[in-house]
C-alpha positions as CSV (number, residue, x, y, z in Angstrom):
1,M,0.0,0.0,0.0
2,V,0.9,3.6,-0.4
3,E,2.8,5.0,2.6
4,N,0.7,7.2,4.8
5,N,2.1,10.4,6.3
6,S,0.4,9.7,9.6
7,S,2.6,8.5,12.5
8,S,-0.3,6.6,13.9
9,A,-1.0,2.9,13.4
10,P,-3.6,1.9,10.8
11,L,-7.2,1.7,12.0
12,V,-7.7,-1.2,9.6
13,E,-5.3,-3.6,7.9
14,M,-6.8,-6.2,5.5
15,S,-4.1,-8.6,4.3
16,D,-4.2,-11.3,1.6
17,I,-8.0,-11.3,1.6
18,S,-9.7,-13.8,-0.8
19,I,-13.2,-15.0,-1.3
20,A,-14.7,-17.2,-4.1
21,F,-18.3,-17.8,-5.2
22,G,-18.9,-20.9,-7.3
23,G,-15.2,-21.2,-8.0
24,I,-14.9,-17.6,-9.2
25,K,-12.6,-15.4,-7.1
26,A,-14.6,-12.3,-6.3
27,V,-11.6,-11.0,-4.3
28,D,-8.2,-12.3,-5.0
29,H,-5.4,-11.8,-2.4
30,A,-6.3,-8.1,-1.7
31,C,-4.5,-5.9,0.8
32,V,-5.8,-2.5,1.9
33,D,-5.4,-0.3,4.9
34,L,-7.0,2.8,6.5
35,F,-5.6,5.4,8.9
36,P,-7.3,7.6,11.5
37,G,-8.8,10.8,9.9
38,E,-8.3,9.4,6.4
39,V,-10.7,8.8,3.5
40,V,-9.7,6.0,1.1
41,G,-11.7,5.9,-2.2
42,L,-12.3,2.4,-3.5
43,L,-12.9,2.5,-7.3
44,G,-13.6,-0.1,-10.0
45,H,-16.2,-1.3,-12.4
46,N,-19.2,-3.2,-11.2
47,G,-17.9,-6.7,-10.4
48,A,-14.4,-5.4,-9.7
49,G,-14.6,-6.7,-6.1
50,K,-14.6,-3.5,-4.1
51,S,-18.1,-4.0,-2.6
52,T,-17.3,-7.7,-1.8
53,L,-14.0,-6.7,-0.1
54,I,-15.8,-4.2,2.0
55,K,-18.6,-6.6,2.9
56,I,-16.0,-8.9,4.3
57,L,-14.9,-6.0,6.6
58,S,-18.5,-5.3,7.6
59,G,-19.1,-9.0,8.4
60,A,-21.7,-9.5,5.6
61,Y,-19.3,-12.1,4.0
62,L,-16.9,-14.5,5.6
63,R,-13.5,-14.5,3.8
64,D,-11.9,-17.7,2.6
65,T,-8.3,-16.5,3.3
66,G,-6.5,-13.5,4.8
67,E,-6.4,-11.5,8.0
68,I,-8.0,-8.4,9.3
69,K,-6.5,-6.2,12.0
70,V,-8.2,-3.4,13.8
71,N,-6.0,-1.0,15.8
72,G,-3.1,-3.4,15.3
73,Q,-4.9,-6.4,16.8
74,V,-6.2,-9.4,14.9
75,A,-10.0,-9.0,14.5
76,Q,-12.4,-11.9,14.4
77,I,-15.2,-10.7,12.2
78,T,-17.7,-13.3,11.2
79,N,-20.9,-11.3,11.2
80,P,-22.1,-7.6,11.2
81,R,-22.5,-7.7,15.0
82,D,-18.7,-8.5,15.3
83,A,-17.9,-5.6,13.0
84,K,-20.0,-3.2,15.1
85,A,-18.1,-4.4,18.2
86,Y,-14.9,-3.3,16.5
87,G,-16.3,0.2,15.7
88,I,-17.0,-0.6,12.1
89,E,-20.3,0.8,10.7
90,T,-21.7,0.7,7.1
91,I,-23.8,3.4,5.6
92,Y,-25.4,1.9,2.5
93,Q,-26.7,3.8,-0.5
94,T,-30.3,3.2,0.6
95,L,-29.4,4.6,4.1
96,A,-31.7,2.0,5.7
97,L,-33.7,4.7,7.6
98,A,-37.2,4.3,8.9
99,D,-39.0,7.0,6.9
100,N,-41.9,7.5,9.2
101,L,-39.8,8.1,12.3
102,D,-37.9,11.3,13.3
103,A,-34.2,11.7,13.5
104,A,-33.9,10.7,17.2
105,A,-36.0,7.6,16.7
106,N,-33.8,6.6,13.8
107,L,-30.6,7.2,15.7
108,F,-31.7,4.8,18.5
109,L,-33.7,2.3,16.4
110,G,-33.2,-1.1,18.0
111,R,-31.2,0.5,20.8
112,E,-33.9,2.7,22.4
113,L,-33.4,4.5,25.7
114,R,-36.0,3.7,28.3
115,T,-37.2,5.3,31.5
116,R,-37.0,3.4,34.8
117,W,-40.7,2.5,34.2
118,G,-39.8,0.8,30.9
119,T,-41.3,3.4,28.6
120,L,-39.5,5.0,25.7
121,D,-37.4,8.0,27.0
122,D,-38.1,10.3,24.0
123,S,-36.6,13.4,25.7
124,A,-33.3,11.6,26.5
125,M,-33.1,10.3,23.0
126,E,-33.8,13.7,21.4
127,S,-31.2,15.3,23.8
128,E,-28.5,12.8,22.7
129,A,-29.6,13.3,19.0
130,R,-29.2,17.1,19.3
131,K,-25.7,16.6,20.8
132,V,-24.4,14.4,18.1
133,M,-26.1,16.3,15.3
134,G,-24.7,19.6,16.8
135,R,-21.2,18.2,16.4
136,L,-21.8,16.7,13.0
137,N,-24.1,19.2,11.3
138,P,-24.9,22.3,13.4
139,R,-27.4,23.6,10.8
140,F,-29.7,20.6,11.3
141,E,-32.9,21.6,12.9
142,K,-35.7,19.3,11.8
143,F,-35.6,17.0,14.8
144,K,-39.4,16.6,14.9
145,D,-40.0,15.8,11.2
146,P,-40.1,12.2,9.9
147,V,-36.9,11.6,7.9
148,K,-38.9,11.1,4.7
149,A,-39.5,14.8,4.8
150,L,-35.8,15.6,4.9
151,S,-33.5,16.4,2.0
152,G,-31.0,13.8,0.8
153,G,-28.1,15.6,2.5
154,Q,-30.0,15.8,5.8
155,R,-30.9,12.1,5.5
156,Q,-27.2,11.3,5.1
157,S,-26.6,13.4,8.3
158,V,-29.0,11.2,10.2
159,A,-27.4,8.0,8.9
160,I,-23.9,9.1,9.7
161,A,-25.0,10.4,13.2
162,R,-26.6,7.0,13.9
163,A,-23.2,5.3,13.2
164,I,-21.0,7.7,15.2
165,L,-23.5,7.9,18.1
166,F,-22.4,4.3,19.0
167,N,-18.6,5.1,18.8
168,A,-17.9,4.0,15.2
169,R,-14.2,4.7,14.3
170,I,-14.4,3.1,10.9
171,L,-17.1,4.1,8.4
172,I,-17.9,2.4,5.1
173,M,-19.8,4.8,2.9
174,D,-21.4,3.3,-0.2
175,E,-22.0,5.9,-3.0
176,P,-22.9,8.6,-0.4
177,T,-23.6,11.3,-3.0
178,A,-25.5,9.2,-5.6
179,A,-28.7,10.9,-6.7
180,L,-27.9,14.0,-4.7
181,G,-27.9,17.5,-6.2
182,P,-24.8,19.8,-6.0
183,E,-25.9,21.5,-2.8
184,E,-26.7,18.2,-1.0
185,T,-23.4,16.8,-2.3
186,A,-21.6,19.7,-0.8
187,Q,-23.4,19.0,2.5
188,V,-22.1,15.4,2.5
189,A,-18.6,16.7,1.7
190,E,-18.8,18.9,4.8
191,L,-20.0,15.9,6.9
192,I,-17.0,13.9,5.7
193,L,-14.6,16.7,6.5
194,Q,-16.0,16.8,10.0
195,L,-15.6,13.1,10.5
196,K,-12.0,13.3,9.4
197,K,-11.3,16.0,12.0
198,D,-12.7,13.6,14.6
199,G,-10.2,11.0,13.6
200,I,-12.7,8.7,11.9
201,G,-11.4,6.6,9.0
202,I,-13.7,6.2,6.0
203,F,-13.7,3.8,3.1
204,L,-15.6,5.6,0.3
205,I,-17.0,3.3,-2.4
206,S,-17.9,5.4,-5.5
207,H,-18.2,5.4,-9.2
208,D,-17.8,9.2,-9.3
209,I,-14.1,10.1,-9.8
210,E,-14.9,13.8,-9.2
211,D,-16.2,12.9,-5.8
212,V,-13.3,10.7,-5.0
213,F,-10.7,13.4,-5.9
214,E,-12.6,16.0,-3.8
215,L,-13.0,13.8,-0.7
216,A,-10.4,11.1,-0.7
217,D,-6.8,11.2,0.5
218,R,-5.9,8.0,-1.3
219,V,-7.5,5.9,-4.0
220,I,-7.4,2.2,-4.4
221,V,-8.5,0.7,-7.7
222,M,-9.7,-2.9,-8.1
223,K,-10.2,-4.9,-11.3
224,N,-11.3,-8.6,-11.6
225,G,-11.1,-9.1,-7.9
226,Q,-7.5,-7.8,-7.6
227,I,-5.9,-4.6,-6.5
228,V,-4.6,-2.7,-9.6
229,G,-2.8,-0.1,-7.5
230,A,-3.0,2.6,-4.8
231,A,-2.0,6.2,-4.8
232,K,-2.4,9.5,-3.0
233,T,-5.0,11.5,-5.0
234,S,-2.6,14.4,-5.0
235,D,0.0,12.3,-6.9
236,V,-2.2,11.1,-9.8
237,T,-4.6,12.6,-12.4
238,K,-8.1,11.6,-13.0
239,D,-7.1,10.2,-16.4
240,E,-4.5,8.0,-14.8
241,V,-7.1,6.6,-12.4
242,L,-9.4,6.0,-15.3
243,G,-6.6,4.1,-16.9
244,M,-6.3,1.9,-13.8
245,I,-10.0,1.3,-13.8
246,I,-10.5,0.5,-17.5
247,A,-7.2,-1.1,-18.5
248,G,-5.5,-2.0,-15.3
249,K,-2.6,0.3,-16.1
250,C,-0.8,1.5,-13.0
251,P,0.9,5.0,-13.3
252,E,4.4,5.6,-11.9
253,A,3.2,7.5,-8.9
254,A,1.0,4.6,-7.8
255,T,2.0,1.5,-5.9
256,P,1.1,-1.4,-8.2
257,G,-0.9,-4.4,-7.0
258,P,-1.2,-7.9,-8.4
259,G,-4.0,-6.8,-10.8
260,A,-1.8,-4.2,-12.6
261,I,-0.9,-5.0,-16.1
262,K,2.8,-5.3,-16.9
263,I,3.9,-2.6,-19.3
């Protein structure tokens, strides 16, 4: 992997990860890492293996080979509950929000706070929701509205707040700006910058090279289940990254992976 300037240890190290479905290797000996306060963009065509690799980290798939370390310690991740215990949260493109509930109810869905009488403690949940949203998105004010009435950017705020409320340190964001307009995309960019300041590491899965170059510190490209290469976004051009995605051609500034074509 590309050397990171941070003196801290990686939040995540995935080494020699492989998984096959029906004899076809969806991920083939992949190695990726992620540091605190860093955004790593994962790029590649549909079927390149990026989503499968991340689903292994999130506990949705069980790898065939390889090792995962979190904060330098070997992690046993066999299901999504394990991943959450290691501070790994996934924000899917669909956001998985309960449309008819407000922000606080969504933040605590399945983990509701209760009074000593066993009833829902709505005021405590709203208070906690206001604290986390105040840190993440101070302009958010629609705490009483069902989330279906919120804009796309505001809905992303709720989904991210739900993850960090329970101490996520590693976020997986799947196409976070898909179907958003320019203003809402800018809102999501602000959210990501705030998460970086808080030391949270983010894997950003995206088809949008513009987004990746705006938000990511590094880019990792996959093709046919293998890593083509990794580079700091400041060291490569968009055309060079397109060449990695389409042809598997690794530029000089990138660290080649096993999927890079030999020139």
